[in-house]
N, C-alpha and C positions, 0 to 999 in steps of 0.2 A: 739484463742481457737481451739484446735485440733478437727478434724472430725474423728469419730470412726465408723467403720462398724463391726457388730458382726454377726458371722455365727453360727447357732445352728441346732440341729436335734431333740431336746427333750424339757424338761420342762423349761430350761433356768434359773436355780437358780443362776448360776454365772452371767448370763446376768442381773438378778435383782439386784445383789450386785453392779454391775457396774453402772446400771441406778441410783440406790440410791446414790452412791458415786458422780455421776455427779450432781444430783439434790441438794445434800448437799454442793456442791462446793469443795469437797475433790479432785475431778479430774477436772483439768482445760481443759475440753473437753466436747463434746456432742456426743451422739450416733446418728448418722445421719440416720442409717438404720439397720434393723435386717433382715437377709436373712436366709431362711431355705430350705433344700432339701425335707422337709416333711410338707405338708399343715396342718397336725394334730399336729404339735409341739406347746405345750402350751406356749413356749417362745414368739410366735407371739402375743398371747393375752397380755402377759406382756408388750410387746413393744407398742401395740396399746393403752393399758391403760395409758402408759406414753407419748402418743402423738408422738411416733416415727414411721417413715415410715417402712413398712414391704414389703417383696417380697418372693415369693416361686419359686424356680427353681428345678423342679423334675428331679433327675438324671435318672429316668427310661425312660424319654423322649429322651435320647441321646444314640447314637450308642455305644459310648465308653467313658472312663474316660477323654481322651484328649479333646474330643468335649465338654463334660460337663464343664471341667475346663476353657476352652476358653470362653464359654458363661458366666460362673460365673465371670471371670475377667472383661468382658465387663459390666456386671451388677454392680459389686462392684465399678468399676471405674466411673460409672455414678454418684456416690455419692461423688467423689473426696476425698477419705479418706486419712488421715495421718497415720492411724493405722488400721490394720485388726486384730480382736480378734476372735479366735476360742474358743467357749464356748459350748463344747459338740457337735461339728460338726463331725459326725461319717462318715467321708469320708477320704480315703487315697488320698493325694494330689499329682498331677503330679509334676515332677521337674520343668517344665515350669511355673506352677502356683507359686510354692515356689520362684523361681528366680524372678518372676515379682514383688513380694512383699518383696524381700530381705531386712532385717533390719527393717521391719514394720509389721511383722506377728508374733503374740504371741499365745501360746497355754498353757493350763494347763493340767497336766497329774496326775492321782491319784497314784503316787508312788514316792519314793525318787530316782529319776533318778541318775545314769544309771540303777538302778535295775528295773526289771519288766516293760520293755517296752511292749506295746501292751495291751491286754485285761485281764480281770479277776484278776486284780492286788491285790485286797484285799484278796481273797482266796489263791492266790499264796504266799502272805506274811505269812498268817496263816499256810499254809502247810509246809513252809520252817522253821517254828519255830521261826520266827523273833519276837523280843520283841518291835519293833517299826515299824511304817509305815508312810506314809505322802503323800505330794503332791508337785509338782514342776511346776513353771511357767518358760517357756523357749521360746527362739526364735525358729522358725520353720525352719528346713533345709530339704533337700531331704531325709535324713535318718529318718525313722519313730521314733518319740519320741527321736531323737538324737541331737537336736539343743542345743546350749549353754544355760545352766540353769541360770536364773536370781535370783530366790528366792525359797527356800523350807520351808515347815513347817512340823514338825514331831508330830506324835501322838503315844500313847502307844498301844500295843496289850496285852490284859489280857487273862489269862487262861480261856477257855470256850467261848471266843468271837466268834461270827459268822461274816461272811463277811459283813452282814448288820450293825452289831455293829461298825465295823471298818470304814465302809463307812460313817456312820453318823458323826463320829469324823473328818474324812478327809474332808467331805463337809463343816463342820463348819470352818475349817482352809482355805479351798479354797476361801470361801467368804470374808476372811480377806486379803489374800495375793494377789489375782488377782487384786482387785481395787488398791492396793498399787503399784504394778508394772505398771499398766496403768497410774497411777498418775506420776510415775517417767518418763515414756515415754513422757507424755504430758508436763512435765516440762523441756524437752530436757536434762534430766540427764542421760538417758539410751540409749545406742547404741549397735549395733552389728557390730563387725569387724571380718570378716571371721568366724572362729569357736569359737570366744570369745564374751562374753558379757562384756560391760564396764559400770560402774556406776560412774558418776562424773569423767570420764577420767581414772578410775582405772580398771584394768582387774580383773574380778571376778573369784573365784575358780570354779572348775568343779561342785561344789555343790551350787554355787550362793552366794549371799550376806549373811553376818552374819554366815558363816560356822564356827562351833566350833568343828569340828571333831578332830582337833589336840589337843584340850583341854581335851578330854575325856581319 
């Protein structure tokens, strides 16, 4: 059974989806620890309620990002994880941190990557006049939101939608696809090789598994 460490900064709704999937046996793994850079993160309560160890490492207590990430690596490694999952961890990671967890570091981003890397993705999609938006689970590389995509889910954008309307649809899909990708990893079906993601030994498209863009 794989050991999973989850990093959070906020409410932890994706963490909850993963905890639930582990409890149901959908994921052949267990969340060994939940770590946050903010003591106020509600996700820590979710973890405690599930009987999972928690820790807080406040980034404000460190001189720079490199010192913080080095300490974070030490803390994470104390739980001997097979996989590190970023679930709303609002920190830009150093290349050294990313290299340390190469091939076992996943993130979920609220856009159809490579579109809308960074913040405010829902409003940016609305402002661009897009008729669809979504989320992407990807391996993490040193490029912000630039690692190989494993799986995406799309949602419609309707006339008159606010960013909050779109976010609600996206969150619903996030809670479906993130546990699925973690499941694949824990089944030893998912790998990262360089700038590519492989599922069952097959290289995935730049948009991840089940990409049907060529069919449109």
